[in-house]
GUVEXGU-87818 format. One record per residue: residue number from 1; x, y, z of N, C-alpha, C, O, CB in turn. Coordinates in nm, 3 decimals. Glycine has a CB too. Layout:
(site NUM,(X,Y,Z),(X,Y,Z),(X,Y,Z),(X,Y,Z),(X,Y,Z))
...
END
This chain:
(site 1,(7.531,5.700,10.922),(7.575,5.644,10.797),(7.706,5.566,10.814),(7.721,5.456,10.761),(7.592,5.753,10.693))
(site 2,(7.803,5.625,10.889),(7.930,5.557,10.910),(7.909,5.425,10.985),(7.977,5.326,10.960),(8.027,5.647,10.986))
(site 3,(7.815,5.426,11.077),(7.785,5.304,11.153),(7.737,5.194,11.059),(7.773,5.077,11.078),(7.678,5.333,11.262))
(site 4,(7.656,5.229,10.959),(7.609,5.130,10.863),(7.724,5.072,10.783),(7.728,4.951,10.761),(7.507,5.192,10.768))
(site 5,(7.817,5.156,10.739),(7.931,5.104,10.662),(8.021,5.018,10.749),(8.076,4.919,10.702),(8.012,5.220,10.601))
(site 6,(8.035,5.054,10.877),(8.115,4.973,10.969),(8.048,4.837,10.991),(8.116,4.735,10.997),(8.133,5.047,11.105))
(site 7,(7.917,4.836,11.002),(7.844,4.711,11.019),(7.859,4.624,10.895),(7.877,4.503,10.906),(7.695,4.740,11.047))
(site 8,(7.852,4.684,10.777),(7.870,4.609,10.653),(8.010,4.549,10.646),(8.026,4.434,10.605),(7.845,4.699,10.531))
(site 9,(8.112,4.626,10.685),(8.249,4.575,10.685),(8.262,4.460,10.784),(8.326,4.359,10.755),(8.350,4.687,10.717))
(site 10,(8.203,4.476,10.902),(8.207,4.369,11.002),(8.144,4.240,10.946),(8.200,4.132,10.961),(8.133,4.414,11.130))
(site 11,(8.029,4.254,10.883),(7.961,4.137,10.826),(8.045,4.073,10.716),(8.051,3.950,10.706),(7.823,4.176,10.771))
(site 12,(8.110,4.155,10.633),(8.193,4.102,10.525),(8.314,4.029,10.581),(8.349,3.921,10.534),(8.239,4.216,10.432))
(site 13,(8.379,4.087,10.682),(8.496,4.022,10.743),(8.454,3.893,10.811),(8.524,3.792,10.799),(8.565,4.117,10.845))
(site 14,(8.343,3.893,10.880),(8.295,3.772,10.947),(8.267,3.661,10.846),(8.303,3.546,10.869),(8.168,3.803,11.029))
(site 15,(8.204,3.694,10.736),(8.175,3.594,10.633),(8.303,3.541,10.570),(8.316,3.421,10.545),(8.084,3.653,10.524))
(site 16,(8.398,3.630,10.545),(8.526,3.587,10.485),(8.606,3.502,10.583),(8.672,3.407,10.542),(8.608,3.709,10.441))
(site 17,(8.602,3.536,10.711),(8.672,3.454,10.810),(8.613,3.313,10.815),(8.686,3.215,10.824),(8.663,3.519,10.949))
(site 18,(8.482,3.305,10.808),(8.416,3.175,10.808),(8.460,3.095,10.685),(8.491,2.976,10.696),(8.262,3.191,10.809))
(site 19,(8.462,3.160,10.569),(8.507,3.094,10.446),(8.653,3.050,10.459),(8.688,2.939,10.418),(8.491,3.188,10.325))
(site 20,(8.738,3.136,10.514),(8.880,3.103,10.529),(8.899,2.983,10.621),(8.980,2.895,10.592),(8.957,3.224,10.583))
(site 21,(8.826,2.980,10.731),(8.836,2.865,10.823),(8.796,2.736,10.752),(8.861,2.632,10.770),(8.747,2.888,10.948))
(site 22,(8.692,2.742,10.673),(8.648,2.623,10.599),(8.755,2.579,10.500),(8.785,2.460,10.491),(8.516,2.651,10.524))
(site 23,(8.811,2.673,10.428),(8.914,2.640,10.329),(9.036,2.579,10.395),(9.091,2.480,10.345),(8.954,2.764,10.250))
(site 24,(9.080,2.635,10.507),(9.196,2.582,10.578),(9.167,2.441,10.627),(9.252,2.352,10.616),(9.236,2.673,10.695))
(site 25,(9.050,2.421,10.681),(9.013,2.289,10.733),(9.013,2.183,10.623),(9.046,2.067,10.649),(8.874,2.295,10.799))
(site 26,(8.978,2.222,10.499),(8.966,2.126,10.389),(9.096,2.107,10.309),(9.100,2.023,10.219),(8.858,2.171,10.296))
(site 27,(9.201,2.182,10.342),(9.326,2.169,10.268),(9.391,2.034,10.293),(9.383,1.978,10.403),(9.422,2.281,10.307))
(site 28,(9.456,1.983,10.191),(9.532,1.858,10.203),(9.679,1.897,10.219),(9.758,1.891,10.126),(9.511,1.764,10.078))
(site 29,(9.712,1.937,10.341),(9.847,1.981,10.374),(9.886,1.915,10.506),(9.800,1.866,10.580),(9.856,2.137,10.384))
(site 30,(10.017,1.914,10.537),(10.059,1.861,10.668),(9.992,1.937,10.783),(9.959,2.055,10.770),(10.212,1.867,10.682))
(site 31,(9.975,1.869,10.892),(9.908,1.929,11.008),(9.981,2.054,11.057),(9.918,2.148,11.103),(9.898,1.828,11.122))
(site 32,(10.113,2.055,11.046),(10.189,2.173,11.091),(10.155,2.296,11.006),(10.151,2.407,11.059),(10.340,2.145,11.084))
(site 33,(10.130,2.278,10.878),(10.091,2.389,10.790),(9.950,2.435,10.827),(9.923,2.555,10.833),(10.097,2.346,10.640))
(site 34,(9.862,2.341,10.850),(9.724,2.375,10.888),(9.724,2.455,11.019),(9.649,2.552,11.033),(9.638,2.247,10.903))
(site 35,(9.809,2.415,11.114),(9.817,2.487,11.241),(9.871,2.629,11.221),(9.823,2.723,11.284),(9.906,2.410,11.340))
(site 36,(9.970,2.644,11.134),(10.024,2.778,11.105),(9.917,2.867,11.042),(9.905,2.984,11.077),(10.147,2.767,11.011))
(site 37,(9.840,2.812,10.952),(9.731,2.888,10.890),(9.623,2.922,10.993),(9.568,3.032,10.991),(9.669,2.808,10.774))
(site 38,(9.594,2.830,11.082),(9.495,2.856,11.187),(9.542,2.968,11.279),(9.461,3.050,11.323),(9.469,2.728,11.269))
(site 39,(9.671,2.972,11.309),(9.725,3.080,11.391),(9.709,3.214,11.320),(9.677,3.315,11.383),(9.873,3.055,11.425))
(site 40,(9.731,3.216,11.188),(9.712,3.339,11.112),(9.566,3.384,11.119),(9.538,3.503,11.134),(9.755,3.318,10.965))
(site 41,(9.475,3.290,11.109),(9.333,3.324,11.118),(9.297,3.378,11.257),(9.217,3.471,11.269),(9.246,3.202,11.086))
(site 42,(9.355,3.320,11.360),(9.331,3.370,11.495),(9.386,3.511,11.511),(9.326,3.594,11.579),(9.394,3.276,11.598))
(site 43,(9.500,3.537,11.450),(9.558,3.672,11.456),(9.466,3.773,11.386),(9.445,3.883,11.437),(9.698,3.674,11.391))
(site 44,(9.412,3.736,11.273),(9.319,3.824,11.202),(9.196,3.850,11.288),(9.148,3.964,11.297),(9.277,3.763,11.065))
(site 45,(9.146,3.748,11.352),(9.030,3.762,11.439),(9.060,3.858,11.554),(8.977,3.941,11.589),(8.987,3.626,11.494))
(site 46,(9.179,3.846,11.613),(9.218,3.934,11.723),(9.229,4.079,11.675),(9.186,4.171,11.744),(9.351,3.888,11.784))
(site 47,(9.286,4.099,11.558),(9.300,4.234,11.503),(9.162,4.294,11.476),(9.142,4.414,11.494),(9.385,4.233,11.373))
(site 48,(9.068,4.211,11.433),(8.934,4.260,11.399),(8.866,4.325,11.519),(8.778,4.410,11.502),(8.848,4.145,11.346))
(site 49,(8.904,4.287,11.638),(8.843,4.345,11.758),(8.884,4.490,11.779),(8.815,4.566,11.846),(8.880,4.263,11.881))
(site 50,(9.000,4.528,11.719),(9.053,4.662,11.742),(9.061,4.747,11.616),(9.051,4.870,11.622),(9.188,4.652,11.804))
(site 51,(9.081,4.682,11.500),(9.099,4.755,11.374),(9.042,4.671,11.261),(9.111,4.590,11.199),(9.251,4.787,11.349))
(site 52,(8.915,4.693,11.235),(8.842,4.612,11.138),(8.900,4.626,10.997),(8.908,4.528,10.923),(8.695,4.650,11.137))
(site 53,(8.939,4.746,10.960),(8.995,4.767,10.826),(9.126,4.692,10.809),(9.150,4.632,10.704),(9.016,4.917,10.800))
(site 54,(9.212,4.694,10.911),(9.339,4.621,10.904),(9.312,4.471,10.898),(9.380,4.399,10.824),(9.428,4.655,11.026))
(site 55,(9.216,4.425,10.973),(9.181,4.282,10.969),(9.135,4.242,10.829),(9.170,4.135,10.780),(9.071,4.250,11.073))
(site 56,(9.056,4.327,10.765),(9.009,4.299,10.629),(9.128,4.289,10.533),(9.131,4.201,10.448),(8.910,4.407,10.581))
(site 57,(9.225,4.381,10.546),(9.344,4.377,10.460),(9.424,4.249,10.483),(9.467,4.185,10.388),(9.432,4.499,10.485))
(site 58,(9.444,4.214,10.610),(9.519,4.092,10.642),(9.448,3.968,10.588),(9.510,3.876,10.536),(9.539,4.080,10.794))
(site 59,(9.317,3.968,10.601),(9.240,3.855,10.553),(9.246,3.846,10.401),(9.255,3.736,10.346),(9.094,3.866,10.599))
(site 60,(9.242,3.959,10.333),(9.257,3.959,10.187),(9.390,3.897,10.146),(9.396,3.817,10.052),(9.245,4.103,10.133))
(site 61,(9.498,3.935,10.215),(9.630,3.879,10.184),(9.633,3.728,10.208),(9.687,3.652,10.128),(9.739,3.947,10.268))
(site 62,(9.574,3.686,10.319),(9.572,3.543,10.351),(9.493,3.465,10.246),(9.536,3.359,10.201),(9.512,3.520,10.490))
(site 63,(9.378,3.518,10.207),(9.296,3.450,10.106),(9.369,3.446,9.972),(9.360,3.346,9.900),(9.160,3.521,10.091))
(site 64,(9.440,3.552,9.937),(9.517,3.552,9.813),(9.626,3.445,9.819),(9.647,3.373,9.722),(9.580,3.691,9.787))
(site 65,(9.694,3.434,9.932),(9.795,3.329,9.949),(9.733,3.191,9.933),(9.791,3.105,9.867),(9.863,3.341,10.086))
(site 66,(9.616,3.170,9.991),(9.548,3.041,9.977),(9.513,3.015,9.830),(9.533,2.904,9.780),(9.420,3.037,10.063))
(site 67,(9.462,3.117,9.762),(9.425,3.103,9.621),(9.546,3.066,9.536),(9.534,2.988,9.441),(9.364,3.233,9.570))
(site 68,(9.661,3.122,9.570),(9.782,3.100,9.490),(9.867,2.984,9.541),(9.975,2.958,9.489),(9.864,3.226,9.489))
(site 69,(9.818,2.914,9.644),(9.889,2.796,9.695),(10.013,2.829,9.775),(10.102,2.744,9.788),(9.926,2.708,9.582))
(site 70,(10.022,2.949,9.828),(10.136,2.987,9.913),(10.097,2.963,10.057),(10.009,3.029,10.111),(10.178,3.137,9.891))
(site 71,(10.164,2.866,10.117),(10.135,2.829,10.255),(10.257,2.852,10.341),(10.370,2.840,10.293),(10.090,2.682,10.263))
(site 72,(10.237,2.884,10.469),(10.351,2.901,10.560),(10.419,2.767,10.585),(10.358,2.661,10.573),(10.307,2.964,10.693))
(site 73,(10.544,2.774,10.621),(10.617,2.652,10.657),(10.568,2.605,10.793),(10.550,2.686,10.884),(10.771,2.676,10.658))
(site 74,(10.548,2.477,10.807),(10.508,2.422,10.935),(10.627,2.419,11.028),(10.742,2.420,10.984),(10.449,2.282,10.918))
(site 75,(10.600,2.416,11.159),(10.709,2.413,11.259),(10.776,2.279,11.262),(10.869,2.258,11.340),(10.656,2.446,11.399))
END
């Protein structure tokens, strides 16, 4: 049973990551901001390999920031 819930969480995180990548790609922001957001997405992906629940939380925060128009400062 736990394996099924873990698989469902994995599928949900994978779908949300795909959505997040699409949203970042379509943003009308400076390239430096897009790169900062892409780095955040890569970090979430890396965390997902070791702690799926933490990755889901990080992704939720990132998506909320995108929804509310809060973007990181570009370098």
